[in-house]
N, CA, C and O of each residue as an XYZ file, in Angstrom:
552
protein
N     243.339    137.568    195.425
C     244.434    137.092    194.600
C     243.847    136.297    193.431
O     243.049    135.387    193.654
N     244.227    136.622    192.183
C     243.678    135.905    191.028
C     244.177    134.463    190.991
O     245.249    134.138    191.502
N     243.379    133.628    190.381
C     243.741    132.218    190.263
C     244.964    132.075    189.366
O     245.136    132.858    188.431
N     245.812    131.093    189.634
C     247.003    130.912    188.795
C     246.583    130.496    187.381
O     245.626    129.744    187.197
N     247.306    130.994    186.408
C     247.016    130.680    185.001
C     247.583    129.318    184.648
O     248.611    128.894    185.175
N     246.882    128.639    183.736
C     247.292    127.306    183.329
C     248.542    127.367    182.456
O     249.413    126.502    182.548
N     248.625    128.397    181.603
C     249.760    128.550    180.697
C     250.481    129.859    181.011
O     249.864    130.820    181.471
N     251.782    129.889    180.763
C     252.530    131.129    181.006
C     252.015    132.249    180.101
O     251.534    131.996    178.996
N     252.121    133.469    180.576
C     251.635    134.649    179.852
C     252.304    134.773    178.484
O     251.651    135.153    177.512
N     253.569    134.466    178.398
C     254.323    134.543    177.140
C     253.711    133.641    176.068
O     253.505    134.057    174.928
N     253.429    132.408    176.457
C     252.851    131.446    175.527
C     251.450    131.886    175.094
O     251.079    131.746    173.929
N     250.692    132.408    176.027
C     249.344    132.886    175.742
C     249.371    134.018    174.725
O     248.603    134.013    173.763
N     250.253    134.986    174.937
C     250.353    136.117    173.999
C     250.792    135.656    172.614
O     250.284    136.144    171.605
N     251.728    134.725    172.564
C     252.204    134.204    171.276
C     251.063    133.502    170.529
O     250.909    133.680    169.321
N     250.267    132.707    171.247
C     249.139    132.005    170.625
C     248.118    133.008    170.078
O     247.600    132.823    168.977
N     247.834    134.043    170.822
C     246.889    135.070    170.363
C     247.426    135.753    169.114
O     246.681    135.995    168.165
N     248.720    136.066    169.114
C     249.344    136.701    167.956
C     249.249    135.814    166.719
O     248.932    136.290    165.628
N     249.528    134.509    166.895
C     249.451    133.568    165.776
C     248.035    133.481    165.213
O     247.841    133.451    163.998
N     247.067    133.441    166.093
C     245.670    133.371    165.644
C     245.284    134.632    164.894
O     244.650    134.559    163.842
N     245.655    135.774    165.419
C     245.318    137.036    164.740
C     246.006    137.136    163.386
O     245.410    137.624    162.426
N     247.258    136.678    163.295
C     247.953    136.686    162.000
C     247.251    135.765    161.009
O     247.098    136.093    159.832
N     246.838    134.631    161.497
C     246.143    133.661    160.632
C     244.817    134.239    160.138
O     244.467    134.077    158.969
N     244.092    134.900    161.007
C     242.814    135.512    160.629
C     243.038    136.590    159.576
O     242.244    136.739    158.647
N     244.111    137.330    159.727
C     244.398    138.390    158.753
C     244.661    137.795    157.372
O     244.308    138.408    156.365
N     245.274    136.611    157.306
C     245.575    135.973    156.025
C     244.323    135.416    155.363
O     244.074    135.675    154.186
N     243.554    134.673    156.091
C     242.337    134.079    155.544
C     241.374    133.773    156.678
O     241.797    133.486    157.798
N     240.076    133.833    156.391
C     239.112    133.527    157.458
C     239.167    132.046    157.814
O     239.304    131.185    156.945
N     239.059    131.773    159.095
C     239.114    130.410    159.604
C     237.770    130.090    160.241
O     237.138    130.957    160.844
N     237.345    128.865    160.106
C     236.080    128.459    160.737
C     236.391    127.732    162.035
O     236.988    126.655    162.038
N     235.977    128.338    163.129
C     236.156    127.760    164.447
C     234.820    127.205    164.926
O     233.773    127.559    164.385
N     234.847    126.347    165.928
C     233.571    125.891    166.505
C     232.794    127.080    167.050
O     233.374    128.127    167.339
N     231.502    126.921    167.189
C     230.645    128.003    167.671
C     231.029    128.471    169.070
O     230.664    129.577    169.468
N     231.753    127.656    169.818
C     232.093    128.039    171.185
C     233.082    129.199    171.224
O     233.182    129.889    172.238
N     233.810    129.420    170.139
C     234.754    130.535    170.086
C     233.972    131.801    169.795
O     233.087    131.796    168.939
N     234.275    132.858    170.473
C     233.589    134.126    170.257
C     233.897    134.660    168.869
O     234.972    135.211    168.635
N     232.972    134.502    167.964
C     233.182    134.895    166.570
C     233.250    136.413    166.427
O     234.013    136.931    165.612
N     232.458    137.116    167.213
C     232.417    138.564    167.052
C     233.732    139.221    167.464
O     234.115    140.239    166.886
N     234.422    138.665    168.438
C     235.671    139.282    168.887
C     236.838    138.909    167.995
O     237.847    139.614    167.968
N     236.715    137.788    167.250
C     237.835    137.340    166.434
C     237.598    137.575    164.950
O     238.450    137.222    164.135
N     236.468    138.158    164.578
C     236.111    138.429    163.179
C     236.212    137.161    162.335
O     236.917    137.127    161.326
N     235.509    136.134    162.756
C     235.542    134.845    162.075
C     234.229    134.646    161.341
O     233.165    135.011    161.842
N     234.308    134.061    160.142
C     233.091    133.725    159.410
C     232.438    132.531    160.074
O     233.097    131.538    160.383
N     231.145    132.634    160.290
C     230.404    131.519    160.876
C     229.903    130.612    159.764
O     229.683    131.069    158.643
N     229.723    129.343    160.062
C     229.198    128.442    159.038
C     227.798    128.868    158.606
O     227.110    129.599    159.319
N     227.389    128.401    157.431
C     226.077    128.753    156.917
C     224.984    128.311    157.880
O     225.222    127.524    158.797
N     223.779    128.834    157.655
C     222.664    128.504    158.533
C     222.426    127.001    158.521
O     222.753    126.309    157.556
N     221.852    126.514    159.608
C     221.619    125.080    159.662
C     220.499    124.699    158.702
O     219.605    125.489    158.397
N     220.586    123.460    158.243
C     219.644    122.989    157.240
C     218.276    122.765    157.858
O     218.153    122.361    159.014
N     217.260    123.035    157.071
C     215.883    122.744    157.461
C     215.413    121.587    156.593
O     215.550    121.623    155.371
N     214.867    120.574    157.219
C     214.373    119.424    156.486
C     212.849    119.435    156.546
O     212.265    119.692    157.599
N     212.212    119.157    155.416
C     210.756    119.164    155.406
C     210.212    117.908    156.092
O     210.931    116.932    156.303
N     208.947    117.962    156.427
C     208.301    116.894    157.187
C     208.381    115.550    156.466
O     208.623    114.521    157.097
N     208.179    115.554    155.154
C     208.218    114.300    154.392
C     209.589    113.637    154.483
O     209.683    112.419    154.634
N     210.650    114.433    154.394
C     212.002    113.890    154.481
C     212.231    113.271    155.852
O     212.753    112.161    155.960
N     211.833    114.005    156.917
C     212.024    113.495    158.278
C     211.267    112.185    158.487
O     211.807    111.225    159.037
N     209.997    112.157    158.037
C     209.202    110.942    158.211
C     209.789    109.782    157.413
O     209.796    108.642    157.879
N     210.277    110.073    156.217
C     210.893    109.027    155.396
C     212.152    108.477    156.046
O     212.384    107.268    156.030
N     212.957    109.349    156.611
C     214.186    108.917    157.270
C     213.860    108.032    158.478
O     214.513    107.014    158.704
N     212.858    108.426    159.240
C     212.452    107.626    160.407
C     211.930    106.269    159.939
O     212.230    105.244    160.550
N     211.151    106.260    158.858
C     210.615    105.012    158.327
C     211.740    104.076    157.888
O     211.665    102.867    158.107
N     212.784    104.636    157.266
C     213.925    103.815    156.839
C     214.581    103.158    158.052
O     214.893    101.968    158.026
N     214.788    103.935    159.110
C     215.424    103.393    160.322
C     214.580    102.271    160.905
O     215.108    101.228    161.290
N     213.260    102.485    160.972
C     212.405    101.500    161.638
C     212.153    100.262    160.783
O     212.076     99.151    161.307
N     212.023    100.449    159.470
C     211.688     99.303    158.619
C     212.905     98.446    158.268
O     212.781     97.229    158.128
N     214.076     99.066    158.126
C     215.261     98.301    157.738
C     216.051     97.796    158.933
O     216.915     96.931    158.788
N     215.759     98.330    160.115
C     216.482     97.982    161.344
C     217.981     98.258    161.226
O     218.787     97.632    161.915
N     218.348     99.193    160.354
C     219.749     99.600    160.260
C     220.044    100.568    161.401
O     219.131    101.226    161.899
N     221.293    100.663    161.819
C     221.638    101.623    162.870
C     221.385    103.056    162.405
O     221.531    103.376    161.225
N     221.011    103.895    163.338
C     220.733    105.296    163.027
C     221.951    105.949    162.393
O     221.816    106.747    161.466
N     223.140    105.616    162.888
C     224.365    106.230    162.363
C     224.541    105.915    160.881
O     224.919    106.789    160.101
N     224.273    104.683    160.494
C     224.450    104.293    159.095
C     223.431    104.988    158.194
O     223.786    105.478    157.122
N     222.176    105.034    158.619
C     221.144    105.707    157.822
C     221.453    107.198    157.722
O     221.267    107.807    156.668
N     221.924    107.782    158.822
C     222.262    109.208    158.819
C     223.381    109.488    157.817
O     223.315    110.464    157.069
N     224.405    108.639    157.800
C     225.494    108.810    156.819
C     224.966    108.693    155.400
O     225.321    109.492    154.533
N     224.113    107.693    155.160
C     223.568    107.483    153.818
C     222.758    108.680    153.340
O     222.787    109.025    152.159
N     222.035    109.312    154.259
C     221.168    110.436    153.894
C     221.870    111.791    153.984
O     221.342    112.801    153.518
N     223.063    111.810    154.586
C     223.777    113.068    154.742
C     223.204    113.945    155.841
O     223.239    115.173    155.757
N     222.678    113.298    156.873
C     222.069    113.997    158.007
C     222.922    113.729    159.240
O     223.528    112.664    159.355
N     222.973    114.677    160.150
C     223.697    114.483    161.393
C     223.060    113.335    162.171
O     221.836    113.225    162.247
N     223.895    112.494    162.739
C     223.421    111.318    163.477
C     222.500    111.698    164.636
O     221.470    111.061    164.855
N     222.876    112.735    165.371
C     222.058    113.185    166.508
C     220.705    113.709    166.059
O     219.694    113.508    166.733
N     220.695    114.385    164.910
C     219.443    114.916    164.379
C     218.483    113.783    164.045
O     217.316    113.811    164.436
N     218.980    112.789    163.323
C     218.135    111.644    162.971
C     217.686    110.895    164.226
O     216.546    110.438    164.308
N     218.576    110.775    165.191
C     218.204    110.127    166.459
C     217.072    110.858    167.152
O     216.174    110.229    167.712
N     217.108    112.190    167.118
C     216.026    112.985    167.710
C     214.710    112.741    166.980
O     213.660    112.612    167.609
N     214.771    112.678    165.650
C     213.550    112.446    164.862
C     212.942    111.099    165.223
O     211.732    110.988    165.419
N     213.791    110.070    165.309
C     213.309    108.724    165.623
C     212.704    108.710    167.024
O     211.646    108.120    167.245
N     213.372    109.353    167.954
C     212.888    109.387    169.336
C     211.533    110.085    169.423
O     210.631    109.609    170.112
N     211.389    111.216    168.722
C     210.112    111.937    168.720
C     209.002    111.101    168.087
O     207.872    111.086    168.576
N     209.328    110.412    167.005
C     208.322    109.589    166.329
C     207.862    108.455    167.240
O     206.673    108.141    167.298
N     208.799    107.848    167.945
C     208.430    106.758    168.856
C     207.593    107.274    170.012
O     206.644    106.613    170.434
N     207.934    108.448    170.529
C     207.166    109.034    171.634
C     205.753    109.397    171.181
O     204.793    109.219    171.930
N     205.629    109.903    169.962
C     204.310    110.276    169.439
C     203.447    109.038    169.214
O     202.227    109.084    169.371
N     204.084    107.949    168.850
C     203.364    106.725    168.547
C     203.046    105.916    169.810
O     202.214    105.010    169.773
N     203.697    106.239    170.908
C     203.507    105.476    172.137
C     202.029    105.487    172.530
O     201.418    106.551    172.626
N     201.471    104.333    172.750
C     200.052    104.245    173.059
C     199.216    104.110    171.796
O     198.070    103.667    171.864
N     199.759    104.478    170.660
C     199.059    104.355    169.388
C     199.819    103.399    168.485
O     199.701    103.463    167.261
N     200.586    102.529    169.081
C     201.468    101.649    168.316
C     200.704    100.648    167.465
O     199.474    100.605    167.477
N     201.442     99.864    166.745
C     200.851     98.850    165.896
C     200.162     97.804    166.764
O     200.620     97.492    167.863
N     199.058     97.268    166.257
C     198.292     96.289    167.009
C     198.872     94.893    166.797
O     199.347     94.548    165.716
N     198.816     94.116    167.853
C     199.252     92.737    167.732
C     198.138     91.924    167.066
O     197.022     92.412    166.892
N     198.449     90.702    166.703
C     197.451     89.841    166.046
C     196.246     89.619    166.971
O     195.104     89.618    166.513
N     196.501     89.431    168.268
C     195.407     89.236    169.229
C     194.530     90.486    169.318
O     193.305     90.393    169.387
N     195.169     91.648    169.316
C     194.421     92.900    169.375
C     193.531     93.070    168.144
O     192.390     93.519    168.260
N     194.044     92.717    166.975
C     193.271     92.830    165.736
C     192.062     91.912    165.786
O     190.961     92.308    165.405
N     192.266     90.684    166.254
C     191.152     89.728    166.360
C     190.093     90.227    167.334
O     188.897     90.142    167.056
N     190.533     90.748    168.477
C     189.580     91.267    169.460
C     188.827     92.473    168.903
O     187.628     92.630    169.136
N     189.534     93.311    168.174
C     188.901     94.481    167.572
C     187.812     94.063    166.583
O     186.730     94.649    166.570
N     188.092     93.059    165.760
C     187.087     92.546    164.813
C     185.871     92.008    165.564
O     184.728     92.288    165.202
N     186.136     91.232    166.614
C     185.048     90.651    167.402
C     184.183     91.738    168.025
O     182.955     91.671    167.980
N     184.836     92.742    168.608
C     184.097     93.822    169.261
C     183.298     94.653    168.258
O     182.183     95.080    168.558
N     183.855     94.884    167.081
C     183.112     95.643    166.060
C     181.875     94.873    165.612
O     180.810     95.459    165.418
N     182.017     93.565    165.448
C     180.864     92.746    165.066
C     179.807     92.784    166.167
O     178.613     92.873    165.881
N     180.245     92.716    167.428
C     179.316     92.761    168.555
C     178.594     94.106    168.609
O     177.393     94.157    168.878
N     179.315     95.186    168.355
C     178.708     96.522    168.346
C     177.659     96.615    167.241
O     176.577     97.161    167.458
N     177.971     96.088    166.063
C     177.012     96.119    164.955
C     175.750     95.345    165.316
O     174.641     95.793    165.027
N     175.916     94.179    165.949
C     174.766     93.361    166.346
C     173.925     94.080    167.398
O     172.696     94.072    167.320
N     174.581     94.703    168.383
C     173.846     95.423    169.429
C     173.093     96.616    168.856
O     171.980     96.910    169.292
N     173.680     97.301    167.893
C     172.982     98.429    167.265
C     171.734     97.944    166.534
O     170.684     98.585    166.587
N     171.859     96.805    165.851
C     170.714     96.254    165.149
C     169.600     95.903    166.144
O     168.432     96.217    165.914
N     169.969     95.256    167.237
C     168.985     94.902    168.262
C     168.331     96.145    168.845
O     167.121     96.160    169.073
N     169.116     97.184    169.086
C     168.577     98.433    169.618
C     167.549     99.023    168.656
O     166.477     99.459    169.076
N     167.878     99.035    167.368
C     166.960     99.591    166.376
C     165.654     98.801    166.324
O     164.577     99.385    166.209
N     165.752     97.479    166.409
C     164.555     96.633    166.405
C     163.703     96.936    167.629
O     162.481     97.046    167.529
N     164.348     97.071    168.781
C     163.604     97.378    170.009
C     162.936     98.750    169.928
O     161.808     98.913    170.393
N     163.609     99.724    169.352
C     163.009    101.052    169.199
C     161.736    100.967    168.364
O     160.710    101.552    168.711
N     161.819    100.221    167.249
C     160.656    100.096    166.372
C     159.501     99.361    167.065
O     158.332     99.716    166.913
N     159.863     98.340    167.820
C     158.806     97.584    168.501
C     158.133     98.427    169.591
O     156.927     98.303    169.808
N     158.898     99.277    170.274
C     158.320    100.158    171.291
C     157.369    101.140    170.628
O     156.288    101.410    171.150
N     157.766    101.673    169.486
C     156.898    102.613    168.774
C     155.587    101.926    168.389
O     154.509    102.492    168.565
N     155.686    100.711    167.866
C     154.484     99.968    167.497
C     153.632     99.648    168.723
O     152.406     99.749    168.670
N     154.264     99.268    169.811
C     153.544     98.941    171.039
C     152.792    100.164    171.569
O     151.647    100.050    172.007
N     153.447    101.355    171.525
C     152.819    102.589    171.985
C     151.620    102.919    171.090
O     150.565    103.309    171.589
N     151.776    102.766    169.793
C     150.666    103.044    168.863
C     149.495    102.122    169.152
O     148.352    102.579    169.145
N     149.735    100.831    169.407
C     148.680     99.876    169.705
C     148.001    100.211    171.023
O     146.786    100.063    171.155
N     148.788    100.666    172.008
C     148.231    100.948    173.327
C     147.360    102.184    173.319
O     146.419    102.276    174.109
N     147.648    103.140    172.447
C     146.908    104.399    172.416
C     145.659    104.303    171.531
O     144.872    105.250    171.520
N     145.444    103.256    170.819
C     144.244    103.125    169.966
C     143.026    102.851    170.769
O     141.937    102.714    170.212
């Protein structure tokens, strides 16, 4: 036994007739969920492609100005969800490679100086070993 219909058959047929009459008069844009091929409806133009520079700039605006994503998206004429995805991807890519804190910068400077000093000491030791070997073999 088929499931009971939500709307009476009469109302359903009338709605279909109205839609078909409307389509005959002028093309209507329906959401993508409606079967466009069966109703002969024009689909919206292809989705926009944004270049890498634009995406990075939009993400930079969101992060540097601390404005809400929705507001920046409206200002740029971009879908809010699209900009949110860009920001999320940028944050995920940067995770682990984030900006260094002041303590991290100081430690990095200290460690680089220590590495330079150790390299110098290593080079001096190499030269002294070479001289020592030459003296020993004479």
